[in-house]
C-alpha positions in Angstrom: 37.1 -105.3 -62.6 37.3 -104.3 -58.9 39.3 -101.6 -57.3 40.1 -101.9 -53.6 40.3 -98.6 -52.7 41.6 -96.7 -49.4 39.4 -94.5 -48.5 42.2 -92.3 -46.0 41.7 -91.9 -42.7 38.4 -89.8 -42.2 38.0 -86.9 -44.1 36.9 -86.7 -47.3 39.5 -84.8 -49.1 42.3 -87.2 -47.7 41.5 -89.9 -50.5 44.2 -90.5 -52.9 43.7 -88.3 -56.6 43.2 -92.2 -58.0 40.9 -93.2 -55.2 38.7 -90.5 -55.9 38.8 -91.0 -59.6 37.9 -94.7 -59.3 34.8 -93.9 -57.1 33.6 -91.6 -60.2 33.8 -93.9 -62.4 32.5 -96.9 -60.3 29.4 -98.7 -61.4 29.2 -100.1 -58.1 29.9 -99.5 -54.7 30.5 -101.4 -51.6 31.7 -99.4 -48.6 32.9 -100.1 -45.2 29.9 -98.1 -43.5 31.1 -98.7 -40.0 34.1 -96.7 -40.2 33.9 -94.8 -43.8 33.3 -91.5 -44.5 29.8 -91.2 -46.3 30.7 -88.1 -47.9 32.9 -89.8 -50.0 30.1 -91.2 -51.6 29.4 -87.4 -52.9 31.8 -88.7 -55.7 30.0 -91.2 -56.9 28.0 -90.8 -60.0 24.6 -90.8 -60.9 22.9 -94.4 -60.9 26.1 -96.0 -58.9 24.8 -98.7 -57.3 25.9 -98.5 -53.2 26.2 -100.9 -50.9 27.2 -101.1 -47.4 29.4 -103.8 -45.9 28.6 -103.2 -42.2 25.7 -105.4 -42.9 27.0 -108.0 -44.9 29.1 -110.9 -44.8 32.3 -111.7 -46.8 29.6 -114.4 -49.0 27.4 -111.3 -49.5 29.9 -109.0 -51.1 31.7 -111.8 -53.8 27.8 -112.2 -54.7 27.1 -108.3 -55.3 30.4 -108.3 -56.9 29.6 -111.5 -59.5 26.4 -110.0 -60.2 28.4 -106.7 -61.3 30.9 -108.7 -63.3 28.3 -110.6 -64.9 27.0 -107.4 -65.9 30.5 -105.7 -66.9 30.2 -103.3 -64.2 33.2 -102.0 -62.5 32.9 -102.2 -58.3 34.9 -100.4 -55.9 35.4 -102.0 -52.8 35.9 -98.7 -50.2 38.2 -99.5 -47.1 38.5 -97.3 -44.2 42.4 -96.1 -44.3 44.8 -98.3 -46.4 42.8 -101.9 -46.7 46.2 -103.6 -46.3 45.9 -102.7 -42.2 42.9 -105.1 -40.7 41.0 -104.7 -43.5 40.3 -108.1 -44.1 41.1 -108.0 -47.6 43.1 -111.2 -48.0 40.0 -113.5 -48.0 37.8 -111.3 -50.6 41.3 -111.2 -53.0 41.5 -115.1 -52.4 37.6 -115.8 -53.8 38.0 -113.3 -56.5 41.5 -115.2 -57.3 39.1 -118.2 -57.2 36.7 -117.1 -59.5 39.2 -115.2 -62.0 37.9 -111.8 -61.1 40.5 -109.1 -61.8 41.0 -106.5 -59.2 43.9 -104.3 -58.1 44.4 -101.9 -55.0 44.5 -98.8 -54.5 46.4 -97.6 -51.1 45.1 -95.0 -48.8 46.3 -92.7 -46.0 45.2 -94.9 -42.8 44.4 -93.0 -39.4 47.9 -94.1 -38.5 49.4 -91.5 -40.2 45.8 -89.1 -39.1 46.9 -89.7 -35.6 50.3 -88.2 -36.4 49.2 -85.1 -37.9 47.0 -84.6 -35.1 49.4 -85.0 -32.7 52.1 -82.8 -34.6 54.4 -86.1 -34.2 57.1 -87.9 -35.8 57.0 -91.6 -35.1 60.7 -92.4 -35.6 62.9 -89.4 -33.8 66.9 -90.0 -33.6 68.1 -91.8 -30.1 63.9 -92.3 -28.9 62.8 -94.3 -31.3 63.8 -95.5 -34.8 60.2 -98.2 -35.3 57.0 -98.0 -35.5 54.9 -101.0 -33.9 51.1 -101.2 -35.3 49.3 -103.9 -33.4 46.3 -104.2 -31.4 44.8 -106.1 -28.2 43.3 -109.6 -28.6 39.4 -109.4 -28.4 37.2 -111.7 -30.5 40.1 -111.6 -33.2 42.9 -113.5 -31.6 46.6 -112.1 -31.6 50.0 -114.6 -31.8 51.3 -115.6 -28.6 54.3 -113.7 -29.8 52.7 -110.5 -30.5 51.3 -110.0 -27.0 51.1 -106.4 -26.0 53.6 -107.0 -23.8 56.2 -108.6 -25.7 56.1 -105.7 -28.2 56.3 -103.1 -25.2 59.6 -104.5 -24.1 61.0 -103.4 -27.6 60.2 -99.4 -26.0 59.4 -98.8 -29.8 56.9 -96.3 -30.5 53.4 -98.0 -30.7 50.4 -97.1 -32.7 47.3 -99.5 -31.2 44.4 -100.3 -33.0 40.9 -101.3 -32.0 41.4 -101.6 -28.3 39.7 -98.4 -27.1 36.9 -100.5 -25.5 40.3 -102.1 -23.1 42.3 -99.4 -22.2 42.4 -100.7 -18.6 44.3 -104.1 -19.9 45.9 -102.1 -22.5 47.9 -100.4 -20.0 48.8 -103.0 -17.7 49.6 -104.9 -20.3 52.2 -102.0 -21.5 53.5 -101.5 -18.1 54.0 -105.2 -17.9 56.9 -105.0 -21.3 58.5 -102.3 -19.2 56.8 -99.0 -20.4 57.0 -96.3 -17.4 53.4 -95.2 -16.2 54.9 -91.9 -17.0 55.4 -92.2 -20.4 53.5 -90.2 -22.7 50.6 -91.7 -24.6 47.7 -90.4 -26.2 44.0 -91.3 -27.6 42.8 -89.9 -30.9 39.5 -90.3 -31.6 38.8 -90.2 -35.4 42.0 -88.7 -36.7 41.2 -85.9 -39.0 37.2 -86.2 -38.7 36.0 -83.2 -38.4 34.8 -84.1 -34.5 38.6 -85.3 -34.2 40.1 -85.1 -30.4 43.2 -85.4 -29.1 43.4 -86.4 -25.4 47.1 -86.7 -24.4 48.3 -88.8 -21.0 50.3 -91.6 -19.7 50.4 -95.2 -20.4 48.7 -95.7 -16.4 45.7 -93.1 -17.5 44.1 -94.0 -20.8 41.4 -95.6 -19.1 40.9 -92.4 -16.7 41.5 -90.2 -19.8 39.0 -91.8 -22.4 36.2 -92.7 -19.3 36.3 -88.4 -18.9 36.1 -87.7 -22.1 33.6 -90.2 -23.1 35.8 -92.0 -25.5 34.4 -96.0 -25.8 35.2 -96.8 -29.4 36.6 -94.8 -33.1 40.2 -94.2 -31.6 43.9 -94.6 -32.1 45.9 -95.1 -28.9 49.4 -94.1 -29.5 52.6 -94.9 -26.4 55.4 -93.8 -26.8 58.7 -91.1 -25.7 58.4 -89.6 -28.9 55.3 -87.7 -27.8 57.4 -86.1 -24.9 59.8 -84.0 -27.1 63.0 -84.4 -26.7 65.4 -86.2 -29.4 68.5 -85.5 -31.2 68.3 -83.4 -34.0 68.9 -85.7 -37.6 72.1 -85.9 -39.2 69.8 -85.0 -42.6 70.0 -81.2 -42.8 72.9 -81.2 -40.4 75.3 -78.3 -42.0 78.4 -81.1 -41.0 77.2 -83.9 -42.4 77.6 -84.9 -45.9 75.1 -86.0 -48.0 75.0 -87.6 -52.0 73.3 -83.9 -52.8 75.8 -81.8 -50.6 79.0 -81.1 -49.2 79.3 -80.5 -45.3 80.3 -77.0 -44.6 83.7 -76.5 -44.1 
């Protein structure tokens, strides 16, 4: 059996209860060492076999899983954040399907949630933005043309941009080309929820300058949108003049 486990956004205690339990039971752990907090390995049991997938290919990962299966061992594949975002798990699940190896997925707290917590932000504010676009710049991994930064920016929704800290001058240009004003609030959140977390507030036009001033070159999320500005309309959910299924409006 293989369990894909979301490690959470960084802090070791932000893994889910189920994820921690699976780590404690695992005979073999394959973890994404380039991003997963190594403190999570402290949950492993004595004698657990540990592999760092930062140094491995897909084929090598699957070979470790096959050997564990042949020995009747349980494997945890530990991914950063939630495995469904930029986790490259589809290709792993397909390989397991071909081999008839059973697996389950344990969700985790994504770093985009950790970034919101660090910013004390709500991504969906009435009359400001009711949608969140999670995306990335094209790099060594391409992005479909229909999902270019400028085309997504045209929606003026809240944008959370992964894996793009090394391309901030171009990112700013593309956000501006898509319709974001140069003074649109933005933030760089470095290692959200880790002990060395940094939150740098800026604007869309000053992203690259801000990162350069603070020496941020990787492991950061970019957030852009008016939700970081502060102005919004109160929601109806807790409005005393608004009836819900559970309470009547005040008369």
